N, C-alpha and C positions, 0 to 999 in steps of 0.2 A: 504495499499499499503505499502510494506516495506521501510526503511530507506536507500536510495542509498549510504549514507556515509559509510554504515556497510557492511561487509561481507554478502553475502545470494545469494538466487536464486529467480529470477523471475518465475511465471509460465508459462508455454510453452503453446501458443495459437495457434489452427490450426482449419480448417473446414472439411476436408476431411479424415482425419485418424490421430490417435495418439497411441504412444506407452510409456510407462514408464516401466523401468526394471533396474537392478543393475550393468548392463554393457554398455557401449555406442554400442559396435558392434552389440550386440543382439538388441538394440532398432533400430539401422540403419538397421538391417536384416528385421526386422518385418516391418518397413515403406516401404522397398523395395519390399517386398512380396505383401503389400497391394497396391503399385504403378502398381505391375505387374497384378492385377486383383484377387488376393486372398482375401478372407475375414479374418475377426478377428480372427477366430480359425486356418486358415492357418497361419498368422503371429504370433501368439502366440505359436504354436508348433515349428515352424521354430526357433523363438528367444529362446524358452525354451531349445531346443536340442543343439544350440549353447551355451548357458550358461555352459553347462557340459564341454566344451572346456575352456571357458573364465574363468570359477570358479569352477575348478574340485574339489576343497576341500569342495565346497557346494553342488554340484549335479551331475548328471550323468545319463547314461542310465541304470545303474544298481541300480537306486532308484525308488522312487514312486511319484505320484503326485495326486491331486485333483483339479477340475475344476468347477467353475460355470460360466453359460453364458446366455445371453438373447439374443433374437432376436428382431427385428422391433415389434412384438405382445406383447412385455413388458412380455413374460413369462420366469422366470429364472429357468434353468435346472441345473443338476449338474451329475457328474460322477465321481466316487470313483476309483481310478487307482493305489490303495495300494495292496501290495503283501500278501501272507499268509505264515504261518509257513510251514515247509514241514511235511508231512502227519505223518510221523513216530516219531516226536518230540513232548514230552510231558514235562509237569512241574515235574511230579514224577521222570523222570530219572535224571532231574537236582538236584532235591531234594535230591535223592539217594545218590548222590556223595558228597554231602555237600554244594552245591551251594546256596546262600541266594537270589541273583539275577542272571540274565541271564548275562553270561561274556560278556561285550560288544564287545571285540574284537576277538571273537571266531565265528567259523563257526555256533554254535548254535544261534547266534544273528542274523543271514543272514536269511531274507524272501524273498520270490521270488520277483525279481523286476516288478512292476507293471506299471510303467509308459509308457514303450514301446507298451504295449497293449492298452492302454488308448489312446495314441497319434495316433495309427494306426486307432482304432475305430472310433475316433472323426474327423480323417481326412477323412475316408470314407464316413461318415455319415452326418458331419456337414460342412466340409471344401469344398473347389471347385476346388482346384489347382492340387490336386494329391501328393502322398508322394514323389516323384521322384523331383518335384520342391521345395517343404517345406524343405526337408532335403538337397538339394544341397548346400546351404551356410555353413551348419554345416560340410558337407563333405568336402568342399573346406579348412574351416579353421582348421579342425582336420588335414589335410594333410599338410598344408603350416605353421600353427603355428599362434599364437596369443602373442603378447608381454603381459608380465605379469604386470597386473595393480597394483597401490599402495596397495589398501585395500586387493586385492588378496594376494600379496606378505606377507603383514602382517600377515594373517590367515594362510596362507601356512607354515610359518616358526614357528608358534605357534602349529600348528596340525600334523606336519610331523612326529613326534615321533611315532606315532601309524601305519605308513606303515610298513608292512612285507612282505617278501618275494620278489615275483615279482612285487608288488607295488612299491617298493623302486626303481626300474628300471624305471618303467613305468612313475613315477611321481616325477622324478628328471631330472635334465639337467647334463649330465656327471658325474652323482653320487651326485650333490650338489643341495640345496634348491634354486630354482630359485630367482634371484633377480629382482627387478623393471626394466621393459623393457627388459628382456630375452624372447626369444621367446620360448614358450611351443607348441610342436605339439603331436598328438596322432593319428598316422598312423593306428594303429590297429582298433580304433574306427571308423577311416573314412571307413575302409572296411567293419566294421559290419553293418554302416549307408547305406554303397551302397547297402548291401544285402538286409536291411529292404526296402529301396527306391524302389527296384525291385522285392521283394517276399513278402513284407507286414510282419506281427508279426511272422510267423512261421520260418523266418530267423533267429530271435532271440531266440525263445523258443524251437526250435528243431534244430537237426543237429549239425553242427560243433561248431556254437557260444555257444549253450547250453552245449554241452560236454565241451568246454573250462571252462566256469563257473563251472560247475560240478566237474571237475576234481580238480580245487583250492579249492573246499569246501570238497571234499571226503579225499583229503591228510590231512587235519586238523580234520576229524572225523565227518563231517558233514552227515546229514542222508537225504539229498536231493537227489531226484531222477529224471530220465528223465521224469517220469509221472507227478511230482509236476509241472515242468516247462511247459510240454505241456498242462496242463489243467488250466493253470491260465487264466482267464478273468478279465475283468474290469467290474464294475456293475453301472448302471443308478440309480441314487438316487433321493428322493424329498428333497429339501432344507428345513431348519428349519429358523424361524426368530423370532424376538422380536421388539416390538415398543418402541423407546425411544423418548420421547417428540416430537412425530409426525413422527419419521423417522423410517421406516422399516430397521433393520440391518438383512441381509440375510446370512446365513452361511451354510457349508456343514454339514451334520449330522454326527454322529457317524459311523465308529470308529474314526473320527476326533474330536477335542475338541473345535468345534466351540460353542458348547452350553455353554462351560465355559465362553466365551466373553459375550453371551447373558445373562446368569445370573448375570455376574459381572455389565452389563449395568442395569439390573432390580435392584439391589442393590442400585447402585448410584442413581437411579431415587429416592429413598426414602430421598434423601439429597438434601439440596439447594447448589449444586455444582456451578451454576451460580453465586451465590452470594459470592462465595471464590475468593480470589487472586489466578489466575490460576498457578501461579507459587510458591506459597506460601506453607508452611509445613502443613497446616490444609487440603488442597486439597490432597497433596501427603500422608497423614496419612489415610484419609478416603478411597482413592483408594487402598492402601497397604491392609488396613483391609477387604475392599470387595475382593480383589484378594485372600486373605488367605481363606476366604469362599468358595468363587466360585472353588477355585483350590481345597479344601477339597471334594466338592462335585463331582468335576471330578474324584478324586482318588478313589472315592468310587464307583462311577456308570458308568463311561464311558469306552467302549470296543469296541468289534466287535460288529456291528449292531444285530447280532442274539442273543447276550447276553447282550445288553442294555436294561434293564427292567423297569428303572425308569426316562426315559427322561422327561416324561410329569410332573412328579413331580420336577424335576430339573428346569423346564421353567415356572412353575405355578408361578403367582403373589405372591401368599399367602406364598411360599417358599421364595422368595426375601425379602417378608415384615417381615417374622421371622428371617432371617439371619440379617437383617440390624438392627433388635432391639439387636442383640449382640455386635455390635461396640460401643465402648466407645471413644467418641471424645478425651479424654484425654489421652488415655493410650493404647499402643500396645498389641495386644494379641500374643499368641504363634503361631509360624508357622504351616501350614498345616502337616498333617502325610504324610511323602513323599511315592510314590511308587516306582517301580524298575527303572523308567525313570532317565537316567543319565545326569549329567549337559552338555547342549550343546547349539551351538548358529547358527547352518548352515543350511542354504536353501536358494533358490532363489525364487522370485516372479515376475511376468511378468503380465501387463495387456494391453489390446488393445481394441481400439474401432475403428469401420471402417465407412466408409460413409453412410452405409445403417442402423446404429444404433446398429448392433451387438456389444455386449460387452462381453469381456473375461477377467475372473479373474482365473489366473493359478498359482498354487505353487508346487513345484517340489524340491525334496531333497533326499540325502543319509543319512540324520540324523545327526551322529557326525561330526566332521571336518574328512573328507577323511573316513566317513562311518565305515565299520569294519576295514578298513586297510587291507583288503584283496583283491587283484586283480588277473584276471584271465591270465594265463601266456602268451598265445598267443596274445590276443586281447587287454589286458590291461583294461578289464571291472572291475571298482572299484565297490566292492558290497556294499550294504547299511547294517546297522545293527539294522534295525527297531525292529527286536526281543527284543533288550534291553529296548522296550516300554512295554513288557509283565511283570506281575508279577509272582512270583513264590508261592504266598500265595494260599492255597488250597481252592477251592469254590469261590474265588474272580471272578466277572465278566470278569476281564481281565488276569484271569490265563492263561500261556501258554498252547496252545493245538495244535495238529497238524491240519493244515487245517483252522486256524482260523487268522483273522487279528489282530494285536496289537492296543492298543489305539494310536493314532498319534497325534503329536502336531501340524502339518502342515495344515493352515485353510485360503483358500481364503474367500474374504468377497465382498459382494456387498450391497449398499444402495438404497433404493426404497422409494417414496412418494406418496401415493394415488395410489399405485398398478403400478408405473411407474418406473423402474429402471433408477438411475442417476448417480451413482458413482461406478464403480468397484475399488477394493482397498485390499491390503494386507499387513501385518506387518511381516516381517521375524524376527526371533531371538527365535526359539526353543520354551522353555516353556513361553518366554514373550509373545508370540502371541496373546492369550486372553486379557491379560492386555493391549498390545499395540491396539488391535481392540477398547477395550473400552476407552482407552484415546484419541485415534484419533477422533472416533466419539463424545466424550464429547468435544474436543476442537474444533470441528465443530458447534456443536448444542449449548452447553452452552456457549461458547464464541466467536462464529460467526468469527471464523477464517477461512480464504481461506485454500484449501488445502496444498499448499506449505508451509503456516505458520503452519499450524498445524502438518505437518511432521518435520518441522525445530525445533520445540519446545523441550523443555528440557524433559527428561524422567527419572522415578524413577521405581524401581521395588523391591518388597519384594519376594525375592527367597531363599526359604529353610532357613528362619531365618537371611538373610542378605539382608539389605535394600540398594540397589545399588541405588546412587543418581549420576547421571551426572554432570560433571564440568559445565554443562550450569546453575546448580543452585547456589546461592551464599552459603558461609559457613554458614551463619546466619540460612538458612533452615536446613543444615546438622545438625548445634547445637540444633535447635528445634525438629528436628526429634529424636536426639538421648535422649532428654529430655523426650519425650513420651515413651520411652522405646524401641526404634528401635536400632538394632546394624547397625550402618551405615557405608558403606563404598563408595569410589569412584572406579567404575568399570575400570579395565585396557582396555576393549573393549568397545566402545560405545553400548548402547543399542539398539539391533534390526536395522532395515532398514524397509523404508516403500516405497510404490508407489501407485499413485491414479490417475485417471482421471475423471474429473467433466463433465458431459454431459449436458452443460448449456441449458437452455429453447431457446436461440436464435440461437441455432444449433452450436454455438462454443464450441471446446473441449478444456479444459484446464487441462493440465497434471502438474504433482508434482512428484517429485523424490528425494529420501532422500541423503543429503549430506554425511552421515554415510557411504555411500557406494560409489563406483566407477561410477555409471551409470547416467542416465539422463532421461527425456521425451523428445520425438522428435514426431513432428506432419508434416503434410504437407495439 
């Protein structure tokens, strides 16, 4: 139990339903959908779409999603809602003009938005209420507006410089960056959502809405076509998992980077983590070294599922054992060789559990803050820049190619024990996410922390040679890490953000939400 003399959050307890996410309006919307008879999938979709209005710098209908869910039978299923590069675009085109990476704020970085097709498919096949009811709250708030929350305003101000053209109009208020409490509305998106609610995914991927997105891309030299949009489909997938000290950590398969978190946990399992000071320099150092090795494997192997050939090797116990042997407890190694992925931090995560035991773990993003910075003129649909996750290296599994999905950073998670799912969870924060999954699971398993305490705990992340250590750590830890050879910094922005729901054996749901974001857990 936490010390009530100190700032902090209590876990949220309920029995009939629970949502945890990064904005209170989205959590409230999800609970209202559950109360109205919807299931966890209905609630997760409704809350997620609303988050594109509440946190437009993080996500929106021009982005991608990945989803894990389980029903009362305990089977965990997954859906890949990520988009593909336009068929006519290839790495050779960019190399020939001298590019070393995919320019992140160009039309070439824009992959086809995948989330809407996934939401429509899951609503039809898993949900119970229907799209019109599920999208009604987001339509309302897009039309009437949402007061800008403190963390949203902080990120908005930092990321607004990449907005270009029509995006500057659609994502400002009277030409200025919104301040905390100012009301942001997106009437163009409200109209798009009304059309989707009435006509389904075709209202987005064909006709006037698709033409609006295409016009914005073509004027900037994009090779996207009406066929690229019309042909997009989401893909049912088979989850992957690893066991960490009796807990099965279930992740989405490639093109997501969930395997990176699995590998990192397999490496950490070779060390006596539970015998270390949980907030000391030794644990932070071993974790950083494990991350470097796991991310190096990610950068070599992970790509579109059709191009990922060494996933079994990456998840094999002997691979983790050999990598763990490379870690020097007394000295930091060099950072992993980078891929073309750009530095970013932006996504949303929502998890919902309903009274029947359905659990949904859903993550939804436009990649960088405000994505590509490109928005459609009429409807103001902000387009993701997931194509910046491709590499231009010839022959690499993740090389840019038309019709291919890029390596993706967003990953939903779910924990199970003895074949029974018991905790959907996610950690936002771009490249940090696999490290965040590993740390969260280790906090639970190695140090027996409850979910809220595990989320609240301080974080560190070795990112491209920079050992970011949150202010929650004492200066003595930073000094010790520096002595071990890490280049240590205190990040301007807190590292990531997490949400989780523990499905207790007594039937009580225990929700946890990260204070690094504006959100909360709510139940009924």
